[in-house]
C-alpha positions in Angstrom: -13.5 8.5 -4.1 -11.5 11.7 -4.6 -7.8 11.5 -3.9 -4.8 13.7 -4.9 -1.0 13.7 -4.6 0.4 17.2 -3.7 4.0 16.3 -3.4 6.6 15.3 -4.7 6.4 17.4 -7.8 9.0 17.3 -10.5 12.5 15.8 -10.2 13.1 14.5 -6.7 16.3 14.9 -4.6 17.1 13.3 -1.3 15.3 16.0 0.7 12.0 15.7 -1.3 11.1 12.0 -1.1 8.2 12.3 1.2 4.7 11.9 -0.2 1.9 14.3 0.7 -1.7 14.1 -0.5 -5.3 13.8 0.5 -8.3 11.5 0.2 -12.0 11.8 0.7 -14.7 9.1 1.1 -18.3 8.5 2.2 -17.2 5.7 4.5 -15.5 6.6 7.8 -12.7 4.0 7.5 -11.8 3.7 3.8 -9.1 1.5 2.5 -6.0 3.7 1.7 -2.7 2.6 0.2 0.4 4.3 -1.0 2.9 2.5 -3.3 6.2 3.5 -4.8 7.2 1.5 -7.9 4.6 -1.1 -6.8 6.0 -1.5 -3.3 3.6 -0.6 -0.5 4.8 2.3 1.7 3.5 2.8 5.3 1.5 6.1 5.7 0.0 8.4 8.3 -3.2 10.3 8.3 -3.6 13.8 9.4 -6.2 16.6 9.5 -6.7 18.7 6.3 -9.2 21.4 7.2 -8.5 23.2 3.9 -9.7 20.1 2.0 -12.6 19.5 4.3 -14.0 23.0 3.7 -14.2 22.5 -0.1 -15.5 18.9 0.1 -18.4 19.1 2.7 -20.5 16.2 1.3 -17.8 13.6 2.3 -17.9 12.2 5.8 -14.2 11.3 5.7 -11.5 13.8 4.6 -7.9 13.3 5.6 -4.4 14.3 4.6 -2.0 11.4 3.8 1.7 11.5 4.6 4.0 8.7 3.4 7.7 9.1 4.5 9.4 7.6 1.4 13.0 6.6 2.0 15.8 5.4 -0.2 15.2 1.9 1.1 11.8 1.9 -0.8 13.5 2.6 -4.2 16.2 0.0 -4.8 18.7 1.1 -7.4 16.4 3.0 -9.8 16.4 6.4 -11.6 12.6 7.1 -11.4 9.7 6.4 -9.2 6.0 5.9 -9.9 3.9 6.9 -6.8 0.3 5.8 -6.5 -2.3 6.8 -3.9 -5.4 4.4 -3.6 -8.6 5.2 -1.8 -11.7 2.9 -2.0 -11.0 1.7 -5.6 -9.9 5.1 -7.0 -6.2 5.8 -7.7 -4.0 8.7 -8.7 -0.4 8.5 -9.7 2.6 10.7 -10.2 5.8 9.9 -12.1 9.0 11.5 -10.9 12.6 11.3 -11.9 15.2 10.8 -9.2 18.2 13.0 -9.0 21.7 11.2 -8.9 22.1 12.1 -5.2 19.3 9.6 -4.4 21.0 6.7 -6.1 24.3 7.7 -4.4 22.6 7.7 -1.0 21.0 4.3 -1.7 24.5 2.8 -2.4 25.9 4.3 0.8 22.9 2.9 2.8 23.5 -0.6 1.3 27.1 -0.5 2.6 25.9 0.3 6.1 23.1 -2.4 5.9 25.7 -5.1 5.1 27.9 -4.0 8.0 24.9 -4.2 10.3 24.0 -7.6 8.9 27.6 -8.9 9.6 27.3 -7.6 13.2 24.0 -9.3 13.6 25.4 -12.7 12.5 28.0 -12.4 15.3 25.7 -11.7 18.2 22.3 -13.3 17.3 20.9 -15.9 19.6 17.7 -17.9 19.7 14.9 -15.7 21.2 13.6 -18.7 23.2 16.6 -20.4 24.7 19.4 -17.9 23.7 21.4 -20.6 21.9 24.0 -19.2 19.5 23.9 -22.4 17.5 21.5 -20.7 15.0 24.1 -18.3 13.7 25.3 -20.6 11.0 21.8 -21.4 9.8 20.5 -17.9 9.1 20.7 -18.2 5.3 18.2 -21.0 5.2 14.5 -20.1 4.4 13.4 -21.8 7.6 15.7 -21.9 10.7 15.1 -24.4 13.4 17.1 -23.9 16.7 19.1 -27.1 17.3 18.6 -26.7 21.1 14.9 -25.9 21.5 13.3 -26.5 18.1 12.1 -22.9 17.8 11.3 -22.2 14.1 12.2 -18.9 12.5 11.0 -18.4 9.0 13.3 -16.1 7.0 12.8 -14.5 3.6 12.6 -10.9 4.9 15.1 -8.1 4.2 15.9 -8.3 7.9 16.8 -11.4 10.0 13.5 -12.6 11.3 13.7 -13.6 15.0 10.0 -13.7 15.7 8.6 -17.2 15.7 4.8 -17.8 15.3 4.5 -18.6 19.0 6.4 -15.4 20.0 4.2 -13.4 17.6 1.0 -14.7 19.4 2.4 -14.3 23.0 3.6 -10.8 22.3 0.5 -9.7 20.4 2.5 -8.8 17.3 0.1 -7.7 14.6 0.5 -6.5 11.0 0.2 -2.7 10.6 0.5 0.1 8.0 1.2 2.6 10.8 4.5 4.4 10.5 6.7 4.7 13.6 9.5 7.2 13.0 11.1 9.3 15.8 14.2 11.3 14.9 17.2 11.1 17.2 17.2 13.9 19.7 20.5 15.5 20.7 21.1 13.4 23.8 20.7 10.2 21.7 23.1 11.5 19.0 25.6 12.2 21.8 25.2 8.8 23.4 25.7 7.1 20.0 28.8 9.1 19.4 30.3 8.1 22.7 29.4 4.5 22.4 30.6 4.0 18.8 33.8 6.2 19.0 36.0 3.2 19.5 34.1 0.9 17.2 31.3 0.0 19.6 27.7 -0.8 18.6 24.4 0.6 19.7 21.0 -1.2 19.8 18.0 0.9 18.7 15.2 -1.2 20.1 12.0 -0.2 18.3 13.9 1.9 15.8 10.9 2.6 13.6 11.4 3.6 10.0 14.7 5.4 9.8 15.2 7.7 6.7 19.0 7.1 6.9 21.1 4.5 8.7 23.5 5.5 11.5 26.9 3.7 11.3 27.3 1.1 14.1 23.6 1.2 15.1 21.6 -2.0 14.8 17.9 -1.3 14.1 15.4 -3.7 15.7 11.7 -3.6 14.9 8.6 -5.8 14.7 8.0 -4.2 11.3 10.2 -5.1 8.3 10.9 -1.5 7.3 13.7 -1.0 4.8 15.9 0.2 7.6 15.2 -2.7 9.9 18.2 -5.1 10.6 16.5 -7.6 12.9 12.9 -8.4 13.4 12.4 -9.1 17.1 10.2 -8.3 20.1 11.5 -6.4 23.0 10.5 -8.8 25.7 12.7 -11.5 24.1 15.7 -9.9 22.4 17.6 -12.4 20.2 21.1 -11.4 21.2 23.8 -12.8 23.5 24.4 -11.2 26.8 26.4 -7.9 26.7 26.3 -7.6 22.9 26.0 -3.8 22.8 27.9 -0.8 24.2 24.6 1.1 24.6 21.0 1.0 23.8 18.2 3.4 23.0 14.4 3.0 23.1 12.4 6.0 21.9 8.6 5.9 22.4 8.5 2.1 22.4 7.9 0.8 26.0 4.4 2.1 26.0 3.6 -0.2 23.1 5.0 -3.5 24.4 2.9 -6.0 26.4 5.4 -6.4 29.2 7.6 -3.3 29.6 9.3 -4.8 32.7 10.5 -7.8 30.6 11.7 -5.5 27.9 13.6 -3.3 30.3 15.3 -6.5 31.7 16.2 -7.5 28.2 17.8 -4.1 27.4 19.9 -4.4 30.6 20.9 -7.9 29.7 22.1 -7.2 26.1 24.1 -4.1 27.1 27.6 -4.6 28.5 28.3 -3.8 32.1 28.8 0.0 32.3 27.0 0.6 29.1 24.2 3.2 29.0 20.5 2.9 28.1 18.4 5.8 27.1 14.6 5.3 27.1 11.9 7.8 26.3 8.3 7.0 27.3 5.2 9.2 27.2 3.2 10.2 30.3 0.4 12.5 29.1 -0.1 11.5 25.5 -3.3 10.2 23.8 -3.6 6.7 22.6 -1.5 6.1 19.5 -1.2 2.5 18.6 1.7 1.1 16.5 -0.4 -0.9 16.5 -1.0 -1.4 20.2 -0.7 1.1 23.1 -0.6 -0.5 26.5 1.0 1.9 29.0 2.0 5.5 29.7 4.4 6.2 32.6 5.2 8.7 35.2 8.9 9.4 36.0 8.7 7.1 39.0 7.2 4.4 36.8 9.9 4.8 34.2 12.7 4.7 36.9 11.1 1.6 38.4 11.4 -0.3 35.1 15.2 -0.2 35.3 15.7 0.0 39.1 16.6 -3.7 39.3 19.8 -4.2 37.5 20.4 -0.6 36.5 21.8 2.6 38.1 19.5 5.5 37.4 21.7 8.3 36.2 18.8 10.8 35.7 15.1 10.9 34.7 14.1 14.3 33.3 11.6 16.0 31.0 13.4 16.7 27.7 12.4 19.7 25.5 10.5 17.4 23.2 8.5 16.1 26.3 7.4 19.6 27.4 3.8 19.7 28.7 2.8 22.0 25.8 3.0 19.0 23.5 0.6 17.1 25.6 -1.9 20.1 25.8 -1.8 20.6 22.1 -2.2 16.8 21.2 -5.0 16.3 23.7 -7.0 19.3 22.4 -6.3 18.3 18.8 -7.7 14.8 19.3 -10.7 16.2 21.3 -11.6 18.6 18.5 -11.1 15.9 15.8 -13.8 13.8 17.6 -16.5 16.4 17.5 -19.1 16.9 14.7 -19.8 20.3 13.1 -21.4 22.7 15.6 -20.0 21.0 18.7 -16.5 21.5 17.1 -17.0 25.2 16.7 -18.5 25.6 20.2 -15.6 23.9 21.9 -13.0 25.6 19.7 -14.4 29.1 20.4 -13.5 28.8 24.1 -10.2 30.4 25.3 -7.7 28.3 27.2 -8.6 30.3 30.3 -12.3 29.5 30.0 -11.6 25.8 29.4 -9.5 25.6 32.5 -12.2 27.1 34.7 -15.2 25.0 33.5 -16.9 22.6 36.0 -16.5 19.3 34.2 -19.6 17.8 35.9 -21.8 20.6 34.6 -20.1 20.6 31.2 -20.9 16.9 30.7 -24.3 18.1 29.5 -23.0 20.4 26.8 -22.7 19.4 23.1 -18.9 19.3 23.1 -19.1 16.6 25.8 -22.3 14.7 24.8 -21.3 14.6 21.1 -17.7 13.6 21.4 -17.2 10.4 19.4 -16.6 7.1 21.2 -13.2 6.8 19.5 -12.1 10.2 20.8 -13.3 9.4 24.3 -11.1 6.3 24.3 -8.1 8.1 22.8 -8.1 11.0 25.3 -10.0 9.5 28.3 -9.2 10.8 31.8 -9.7 7.4 33.3 -10.7 3.9 32.2 -12.5 1.1 34.1 -12.5 -2.6 33.5 -14.9 -5.4 34.7 -13.3 -8.8 35.0 -14.7 -12.2 35.7 -12.3 -14.8 37.0 -12.0 -17.8 34.8 
C-alpha cells in the first residue's frame, strides 16, 4: 500500500524530530507502524484531504504523525525512520545535530533524579507497604506484606500488577497522549518546586522534555515515564508530593472518584491539585474514554477532602474547540456526496435545522456507525441483572 514520509528531511535538530507522513490502503483499518532505529514509536492519524484527492481509489487515506523525542534515540548520531502500512515500508535516514545528543544527556540526568525520588516514596499499590523500596532492582518484586507481584524490566518502575491491570482495564495501545503544559500548570510547578518540592504529573503522557522535580506517571512506558501506575491506586506514600496535575486524564480512568481520592492522598496538606477534564469533546480513547464532566461534576470529584479554589473554563477549553472538533468528526464519518452536502451548510443554517426532519437527509442517514458513537448526543444501555 502507498506510504510516504514527508518530514523530517535532512539533518535533524531538536526542533525537527517529529515524523510526518501519509498512508493509503484498500482496507479501512490497516496495520500502521512507525519506528526509529528499530524502536516502535507511538503515532496519531489525522485527515489529509490533499492526499485523498490524488488517491481516490483507496478507501483509507490518512496522515500519520509520530512525535519523536530524544528518549527514542538513545545516545546516537543518526536515525533511521521507517513507516509501515500493510506490508509496505518506506524509510528515511537522517543525521542528528549535536544539540540532540546534548539534550539526551540532559534528559538522562533529570531521569535519574526522578528515579531516586521515586525510590524514596514508592509504596505497594495494593497495601501501601514501603517494604518494596529496597527490592525494586529485582526483575520480579513481591511485596513482603501482601504478596502483590510487580514484574520489572521496563525503563520506568512498574507498579501495575497483572491483577491491577485487569481490574483497571489497562490495555496496550499505540495511541499517543501528549498535552503541553498550559501557563497555569507551569506557574503551579514553579511555586511547588521553588524550594525543592516535587510535583506529580498523573497521566503525564509522552513528554517531549522532562521538567525538573516533576515525576511522570503513566500506564504507558513512554521514554519520559518514571513510574507505571494506575490513577485509582497510586503507588506512593501519603503526602509524597507538594502538588499534582492531571491533564485530560480523569475521563479515561474507570473510577475517577477513586483517582481523585488518591490525588488528594498523595499530596501534602495545603498542596494544590490542578485537574483538566473535558465536557463537550468527542470520544477519544487512550485507549478508553469513560466519562466527560460538567464543572459541577469536576468539583464534586474533589469536594470530599479538598477545598475547591476555583473551577473555570481556560482558554484551551473554549467552546470553539468543541464546535470545531465535533464538526470535524461528523464530516469525517460521511461518504462522498453526503460529506459535500453537509459541508456546504453555513453555521447559521446548521443551527436552525429541525433535527427530527434532518434525520431523513443523507448527512444523517449515511453517517458511519463509528462517527455516531464518537459524537453521539445521547447513549442508551440495556442491562440484565445477573
